[in-house]
C-alpha positions as a printed NumPy array, in Angstrom:
array([[ 11.221,  13.47 ,   0.612],
       [ 11.379,  14.054,  -3.181],
       [ 14.977,  15.191,  -2.84 ],
       [ 15.973,  11.754,  -1.55 ],
       [ 14.8  ,  10.253,  -4.848],
       [ 16.795,  12.751,  -6.883],
       [ 19.928,  12.229,  -4.842],
       [ 20.005,   8.626,  -6.095],
       [ 20.752,   9.873,  -9.59 ],
       [ 22.268,  13.305,  -9.121],
       [ 24.812,  14.683,  -9.642],
       [ 25.773,  12.991, -12.868],
       [ 29.391,  12.076, -12.344],
       [ 29.803,  11.08 , -15.977],
       [ 27.611,  10.628, -19.033],
       [ 27.578,   6.858, -19.288],
       [ 24.325,   4.933, -19.632],
       [ 24.365,   3.733, -16.01 ],
       [ 24.398,   7.306, -14.694],
       [ 21.379,   8.149, -16.857],
       [ 19.625,   4.948, -15.747],
       [ 20.012,   6.018, -12.11 ],
       [ 18.707,   9.498, -12.886],
       [ 15.836,   8.078, -14.938],
       [ 14.906,   5.703, -12.121],
       [ 14.89 ,   8.542,  -9.617],
       [ 12.691,  10.677, -11.871],
       [ 10.258,   7.79 , -12.437],
       [  9.983,   7.307,  -8.674],
       [  9.207,  11.001,  -8.254],
       [  6.424,  10.673, -10.833],
       [  4.867,   7.729,  -8.966],
       [  4.659,   9.359,  -5.563],
       [  2.565,  12.368,  -4.625],
       [  4.672,  15.499,  -4.458],
       [  3.381,  17.949,  -1.887],
       [  3.489,  21.538,  -2.993],
       [  4.197,  20.749,  -6.646],
       [  1.864,  22.549,  -9.027],
       [  0.529,  21.075, -12.257],
       [  3.025,  22.884, -14.497],
       [  5.987,  21.703, -12.406],
       [  4.684,  18.133, -12.428],
       [  4.378,  18.336, -16.226],
       [  7.995,  19.512, -16.442],
       [  9.069,  16.61 , -14.237],
       [  7.254,  14.182, -16.546],
       [  8.853,  15.716, -19.639],
       [ 12.313,  15.541, -18.08 ],
       [ 11.743,  11.92 , -17.118],
       [ 10.618,  11.116, -20.669],
       [ 13.677,  12.867, -22.123],
       [ 16.044,  10.83 , -19.947],
       [ 14.214,   7.649, -20.989],
       [ 14.557,   8.674, -24.648],
       [ 18.299,   9.115, -24.176],
       [ 18.551,   5.567, -22.868],
       [ 16.638,   3.852, -25.669],
       [ 19.558,   3.769, -28.154],
       [ 21.879,   2.369, -25.487],
       [ 19.649,  -0.621, -24.761],
       [ 21.238,  -3.775, -26.269],
       [ 17.942,  -5.126, -27.659],
       [ 17.182,  -1.813, -29.373],
       [ 20.706,  -1.57 , -30.712],
       [ 20.521,  -5.097, -32.118],
       [ 17.142,  -4.401, -33.718],
       [ 18.451,  -1.295, -35.479],
       [ 21.762,  -2.82 , -36.504],
       [ 20.799,  -6.436, -37.004]])
């Protein structure tokens, strides 16, 4: 089941913001649902990866861009 979430955002066909949004959404969904067989360390890595993808998207958000350049 977790693989179906990842397949929504992977593979990254290009590096545009929309591709990272799809991947970020898939990772957030994985964080919300119980993952059978995933140990604590792996879950922590999943959370860190999800946070990193979210951090990549922050500068591309129009409101954030306007706030920094306004």
